[in-house]
C-alpha positions in Angstrom: -7.2 12.4 -27.3 -4.8 12.6 -24.3 -4.0 9.3 -22.6 -3.9 9.3 -18.8 -0.7 8.1 -17.1 -1.5 5.2 -14.7 1.0 4.6 -11.9 1.1 1.5 -9.8 2.8 1.8 -6.4 3.8 -1.7 -5.3 5.9 -3.4 -2.8 5.6 -6.0 0.0 3.5 -5.5 3.1 4.9 -2.7 5.2 7.5 -1.5 2.6 6.3 2.1 2.8 3.8 2.4 -0.1 1.3 4.7 1.7 4.0 7.0 3.0 5.5 7.3 -0.5 2.1 7.9 -2.1 1.2 10.6 0.4 4.5 12.4 -0.3 4.1 11.9 -4.0 0.6 13.5 -4.0 2.1 16.6 -2.2 5.0 16.8 -4.7 2.7 16.5 -7.7 0.4 19.2 -6.2 3.4 21.5 -6.0 4.0 20.8 -9.7 0.4 21.6 -10.5 -0.4 18.0 -11.6 -3.8 16.8 -10.6 -4.2 13.3 -9.1 -6.9 10.7 -8.4 -6.1 7.8 -6.2 -7.2 4.2 -5.8 -6.2 2.2 -2.6 -6.6 -1.5 -2.2 -6.2 -3.5 1.0 -7.4 -6.8 2.6 -9.9 -5.1 4.9 -10.8 -1.6 5.8 -8.9 0.2 3.1 -10.3 3.4 4.7 -7.4 3.3 7.2 -5.0 4.3 4.4 -7.6 6.2 2.4 -8.3 8.5 5.3 -4.6 9.5 5.5 -4.7 10.4 1.8 -7.7 12.6 1.5 -5.8 15.8 1.3 -5.4 18.5 -1.4 -8.9 17.9 -2.7 -7.9 14.7 -4.5 -10.5 12.0 -5.2 -9.5 8.9 -3.3 -11.3 5.6 -3.8 -10.8 2.6 -1.6 -11.3 -1.1 -2.5 -11.7 -3.5 0.4 -11.3 -7.3 0.2 -8.8 -9.5 -1.4 -6.0 -8.3 -3.8 -7.1 -6.5 -6.9 -5.2 -9.0 -9.0 -7.8 -11.7 -8.2 -10.8 -11.6 -5.9 -11.4 -7.8 -6.2 -10.4 -7.6 -9.9 -13.8 -6.8 -11.2 -14.5 -4.1 -8.7 -11.1 -2.7 -9.4 -11.8 -2.6 -13.2 -15.2 -1.0 -12.6 -13.5 1.7 -10.5 -10.9 2.4 -13.2 -13.7 2.7 -15.8 -15.6 5.3 -13.7 -13.1 7.3 -11.7 -12.6 10.9 -12.8 -9.1 12.1 -13.2 -8.2 15.8 -13.5 -7.5 17.0 -17.0 -3.7 16.7 -17.6 -3.5 14.6 -14.4 -2.5 11.1 -13.3 -4.1 8.1 -11.7 -2.1 6.7 -8.7 -2.9 3.2 -7.5 -1.6 1.7 -4.3 -1.9 -2.0 -4.5 -2.2 -4.5 -1.7 1.2 -5.6 -0.4 0.5 -9.2 -1.2 -0.6 -8.5 -4.8 0.6 -10.5 -7.8 1.6 -7.6 -9.9 2.3 -9.8 -13.0 -1.3 -10.9 -13.1 -2.6 -7.4 -12.4 -0.6 -5.7 -15.1 -1.7 -8.3 -17.7 -5.3 -7.6 -16.8 -4.9 -3.8 -17.0 -3.3 -4.0 -20.5 -6.1 -6.3 -21.8 -9.3 -4.8 -20.3 -11.5 -2.3 -22.2 -12.0 -0.2 -19.1 -8.3 0.7 -19.2 -8.0 2.0 -22.8 -7.9 5.6 -21.6 -4.8 5.0 -19.6 -1.2 4.4 -20.5 0.3 1.0 -19.9 1.1 0.8 -16.2 4.2 2.6 -14.9 5.2 0.7 -11.8 7.3 2.1 -8.9 8.1 -0.5 -6.3 9.1 0.2 -2.7 12.0 -2.1 -1.6 12.4 -2.4 2.1 16.2 -2.3 2.6 16.0 -3.9 6.1 13.7 -6.9 5.2 14.4 -7.5 1.5 14.6 -11.2 0.9 14.5 -12.0 4.6 10.8 -13.1 4.4 11.2 -16.9 4.3 8.3 -18.4 2.3 7.4 -14.9 0.9 10.8 -14.2 -0.8 9.5 -15.4 -4.1 6.5 -13.1 -4.1 8.7 -10.1 -3.1 11.0 -10.9 -6.1 8.1 -11.2 -8.5 6.7 -7.8 -7.3 10.0 -6.2 -8.5 10.1 -8.1 -11.8 7.7 -5.7 -13.6 9.0 -2.5 -12.1 9.8 0.4 -14.4 11.1 2.3 -11.3 12.0 1.4 -7.8 13.3 3.0 -4.6 14.8 1.9 -1.4 12.9 2.5 1.8 13.7 1.9 5.5 17.4 2.2 4.7 18.4 4.3 7.7 21.2 2.5 9.4 21.6 0.0 6.6 25.2 -0.5 5.5 26.4 0.6 2.1 27.4 -2.9 1.3 23.8 -4.0 2.0 22.4 -1.3 -0.3 24.8 -2.3 -3.1 23.9 -5.9 -2.7 20.2 -5.1 -3.0 20.8 -2.9 -6.0 22.7 -5.7 -7.7 19.9 -8.2 -7.0 17.2 -5.8 -8.2 19.2 -5.1 -11.4 19.3 -8.8 -12.1 15.5 -9.3 -11.5 14.4 -6.1 -13.4 17.2 -5.1 -15.8 15.2 -2.2 -17.3 14.0 -0.8 -13.9 15.4 2.5 -12.8 16.3 3.5 -9.3 14.5 6.7 -8.4 13.5 8.9 -5.5 10.4 11.0 -4.7 11.6 14.2 -6.5 12.8 12.4 -9.6 9.7 10.3 -9.9 7.3 13.3 -9.4 9.1 15.1 -12.2 9.0 12.0 -14.4 5.2 12.0 -13.9 4.9 15.7 -14.7 6.7 15.2 -18.0 4.5 12.3 -18.9 1.3 14.2 -18.1 2.4 17.0 -20.4 3.6 14.9 -23.3 1.7 11.6 -23.4 -0.8 11.4 -26.3 -3.1 8.7 -27.5 -4.4 8.0 -31.0 -7.4 5.9 -31.8 -5.4 4.0 -34.3 -2.8 3.0 -31.7 -2.5 -0.6 -30.6 -3.7 0.3 -27.1 -0.3 0.3 -25.6 2.0 3.2 -24.9 5.6 3.1 -26.1 7.0 4.1 -22.7 6.8 0.6 -21.4 5.4 -2.8 -22.5 5.0 -4.8 -19.3 3.5 -7.9 -21.0 6.7 -8.5 -23.0 8.5 -8.9 -19.7 6.0 -11.2 -18.0 7.3 -14.8 -17.8 5.2 -17.5 -19.5 4.1 -19.0 -16.2 4.4 -18.0 -12.6 3.2 -19.1 -9.2 0.1 -17.5 -7.8 0.5 -16.8 -4.1 -3.1 -16.6 -3.1 -4.0 -20.2 -3.0 -3.0 -23.1 -0.7 -0.9 -23.1 2.4 1.0 -20.0 1.4 -2.1 -17.9 0.8 -2.3 -14.5 2.6 -5.4 -14.0 4.7 -6.6 -11.2 6.9 -8.8 -10.6 9.9 -10.3 -7.6 11.6 -9.9 -7.0 15.3 -11.5 -4.5 17.6 -9.6 -2.3 20.0 -10.9 -0.6 23.2 -12.1 3.0 22.9 -9.0 4.2 24.7 -5.8 2.1 25.2 -2.4 2.6 26.9 0.3 2.7 24.3 2.5 0.2 26.2 -0.4 -2.3 26.5 -1.0 -2.1 22.7 2.7 -2.6 21.9 2.8 -5.6 24.2 -0.2 -7.2 22.5 1.4 -6.6 19.1 4.7 -8.2 20.2 2.8 -11.2 21.5 1.2 -12.0 18.2 2.2 -15.4 16.6 5.0 -15.7 14.0 2.4 -16.3 11.2 1.5 -12.5 11.4 3.3 -10.5 8.7 1.7 -7.1 9.3 -0.9 -5.3 11.5 -2.3 -1.8 10.7 -5.0 0.1 12.4 -6.5 3.1 14.2 -6.4 3.8 17.9 -6.5 6.5 20.5 -4.2 6.7 23.5 -5.3 7.4 27.1 -2.7 10.1 27.6 -3.6 11.9 24.4 -7.3 11.1 23.8 -8.1 14.0 21.5 -5.8 12.8 18.7 -6.4 9.7 16.6 -3.3 7.6 15.6 -2.7 5.1 12.8 -0.3 2.4 13.7 1.8 -0.2 11.8 3.4 -3.4 13.1 5.7 -5.2 10.7 7.5 -8.6 11.0 9.9 -10.3 11.0 11.6 -7.8 13.4 8.2 -6.9 15.0 8.7 -3.1 14.7 5.9 -0.8 15.6 5.3 2.8 14.8 2.5 5.3 15.3 1.4 8.4 13.2 -1.0 11.1 14.5 -3.8 11.7 12.1 -6.5 14.2 13.0 -8.3 15.7 16.0 -11.6 14.0 15.9 -13.5 11.6 18.1 -15.4 9.7 15.3 -13.0 6.9 14.6 -13.6 3.2 15.0 -10.6 1.8 17.0 -9.7 -1.3 15.1 -6.9 -3.2 13.3 -6.3 -5.5 10.3 -4.0 -8.5 10.9 -2.4 -9.9 7.8 -0.4 -13.1 7.5 -0.3 -16.8 6.3 -2.2 -19.4 8.2 -3.5 -17.0 10.9 -4.7 -18.7 14.2 -7.9 -16.6 14.4 -8.9 -17.7 17.9 -5.5 -17.0 19.4 -5.3 -13.5 17.8 -8.8 -12.7 18.8 -8.2 -13.6 22.4 -5.0 -11.4 22.5 -7.0 -8.3 21.4 -10.0 -9.1 23.5 -7.8 -9.1 26.6 -6.1 -5.8 25.7 -6.7 -3.7 28.9 -9.3 -1.0 28.6 -8.9 2.4 30.2 -11.1 3.1 33.2 -14.6 4.2 32.2 -14.2 7.3 34.3 -11.5 8.5 31.9 -13.8 8.0 29.0 -16.6 10.0 30.7 -14.1 12.8 31.4 -13.1 12.8 27.7 -16.8 12.9 26.5 -17.6 15.8 28.9 -14.7 17.8 27.6 -16.1 17.6 24.0 -19.8 17.8 24.7 
């Protein structure tokens, strides 16, 4: 029987995983390769899943902690049941704080995953923030360690010397990992989908890649103790002014690593936006999503040692648009 390629899309929080995944889905569609998708996030994974439900692909979301630990059983049940198009591929975007070493070891050992190849891992490496993450540098390096492929993201304006320095560091961490781009990686997947086969007598691992042989004997798990990543959900007003939201995001404490969410602006109320806010440089960007009213304006704040009361207060004091403006909006769409 055919064995289904399983692709892990990894990388630190805010490195560009969802953007890459969405473009990869489109590129595979153009190559007539069917896809199914699993997305994992701390809370409200539907924020990303909603952006990916295009091209009639099946997209499953897993809320909660990282799939390498707290959500592992739910993740494995999903892998055991999810339907993948014949001759297609399963794409998995993992939580940006995931311990990929632990996750890959589980995938290669669990019965639910026998219909898949050993994981092929493409890692997003943020050229601006690579190894500028203080206490999280070790986790960022470990996420690269098991990569079969990797690509630089957020590299606009980054100097050539900086790029070469990153390439040298990645080569040392993952000597067998290959630098790639969207087109090359999509073609690599297409070829795997057309040639990968599985025999009942096989050992259960595909010859393309044996991640377990590259996993160190011991490693530090980053989800316990003072360095553990936590998350919290915050509510946003029905309509906000963009400048007010940006000021609130900029005012968040240094313990925040990333914020992602959905909102609607007062000057363009018919369009929903997803937003991202990434530290340490506290950059914020917005992406229009769809013309509907039925969204729940909210955000997910991720960090280490989050001061919940302080963050809650900041979002609770986010100015709301006058109620008259909301009534006008409702009357226009009634």
